[in-house]
C-alpha positions as CSV (number, residue, x, y, z in Angstrom):
1,M,0.0,0.0,0.0
2,V,1.4,3.4,-1.0
3,V,1.0,6.2,1.5
4,I,0.9,9.6,0.0
5,Q,1.4,12.8,2.1
6,E,1.9,16.4,1.3
7,L,4.3,18.4,3.5
8,M,4.9,22.1,3.6
9,I,8.3,23.4,4.7
10,K,8.5,27.1,4.5
11,N,7.4,27.9,0.9
12,I,8.1,24.5,-0.5
13,R,5.4,21.9,-0.9
14,F,6.5,18.3,-1.0
15,R,4.4,15.3,-2.1
16,T,5.8,12.2,-0.6
17,Y,5.2,8.6,-1.5
18,D,6.0,5.9,1.1
19,L,6.4,2.9,-1.1
20,G,7.7,0.5,1.5
21,G,10.7,-1.6,1.3
22,H,9.5,-5.2,1.6
23,E,9.9,-7.4,-1.5
24,T,6.3,-7.1,-2.7
25,A,6.4,-3.2,-2.4
26,R,9.7,-3.0,-4.3
27,R,8.0,-4.4,-7.4
28,I,6.2,-1.0,-7.9
29,W,9.2,1.3,-7.4
30,K,9.9,1.6,-11.1
31,D,6.3,2.9,-11.7
32,Y,7.5,6.1,-9.9
33,F,10.9,6.6,-11.6
34,A,9.6,8.9,-14.4
35,T,8.1,11.5,-12.0
36,V,10.4,11.4,-9.0
37,D,12.4,14.5,-8.0
38,G,14.4,12.9,-5.2
39,I,14.6,9.6,-3.2
40,I,14.8,9.1,0.5
41,F,16.2,5.6,1.2
42,L,15.5,4.6,4.8
43,V,17.6,1.9,6.5
44,D,16.8,0.4,9.9
45,A,20.1,0.8,11.6
46,A,19.0,-1.7,14.3
47,D,18.4,-4.5,11.9
48,R,21.8,-5.8,10.7
49,T,20.2,-8.8,9.2
50,R,18.9,-6.6,6.3
51,F,22.0,-4.5,5.6
52,Q,23.1,-6.7,2.7
53,E,19.6,-6.5,1.2
54,A,19.5,-2.7,1.7
55,N,23.0,-2.5,0.1
56,E,21.8,-4.5,-3.0
57,E,18.6,-2.4,-3.4
58,L,20.5,0.9,-2.9
59,N,23.1,-0.1,-5.5
60,G,20.4,-1.2,-7.9
61,L,18.7,2.3,-7.6
62,L,22.0,4.2,-7.9
63,N,22.8,2.2,-11.1
64,E,19.3,2.8,-12.6
65,Q,19.6,4.9,-15.7
66,A,16.2,6.4,-15.2
67,L,17.4,7.8,-11.8
68,A,20.8,9.1,-13.0
69,N,20.1,12.7,-12.2
70,V,17.9,12.1,-9.2
71,P,19.3,13.1,-5.8
72,F,19.3,10.5,-3.0
73,V,19.3,10.9,0.8
74,V,20.0,7.8,2.8
75,L,18.6,7.9,6.3
76,G,19.7,5.6,9.1
77,N,16.6,5.1,11.2
78,K,16.5,4.0,14.9
79,I,20.1,5.1,15.5
80,D,19.1,6.0,19.1
81,I,18.8,2.3,20.0
82,P,22.0,1.2,21.9
83,T,22.4,-1.9,19.7
84,A,22.0,0.0,16.4
85,A,24.8,0.3,14.0
86,S,27.0,3.4,14.2
87,E,27.1,5.8,11.3
88,D,30.4,4.3,10.1
89,E,29.2,0.8,10.3
90,L,26.1,1.6,8.4
91,R,28.0,3.5,5.7
92,N,30.4,0.5,5.3
93,A,27.5,-2.0,5.2
94,L,26.0,0.1,2.4
95,G,29.4,0.0,0.6
96,R,29.9,3.7,0.8
97,G,32.7,4.4,3.3
98,P,33.5,7.7,5.0
99,A,31.4,10.7,4.3
100,D,34.1,12.6,2.5
101,H,34.2,9.8,-0.2
102,W,30.7,10.7,-1.3
103,E,31.8,13.9,-2.9
104,Y,34.4,12.2,-5.0
105,W,32.2,9.3,-5.8
106,G,29.9,11.8,-7.4
107,G,26.8,10.3,-5.8
108,P,24.1,11.8,-3.7
109,L,24.4,13.3,-0.2
110,V,24.1,10.9,2.6
111,E,22.7,11.7,6.0
112,F,22.2,9.6,9.0
113,V,19.6,10.7,11.5
114,N,17.2,9.3,14.1
């Protein structure tokens, strides 16, 4: 089920689509590629069992030609849980390394927030 919300931040109106990340939901992602202006990729920092899956999905999106000019933000969710991965661990699990490498990699900005 797709959840659609409109957000207003200062003078900017955002329409957001929460497409979900489970396998069934990922089947419809491509339906939104043509009209997307940005992607927020949310990773549960407390669920290490899904890091490899998240890495594969993120890499697939980053290599998608239809998204070549679309900015991405990667958010690490639940980082306040004591057993959650650190920012460095999560970056490494997603195959991205330290933050300063993102600029040279040419990819999108990455943020890790609660």
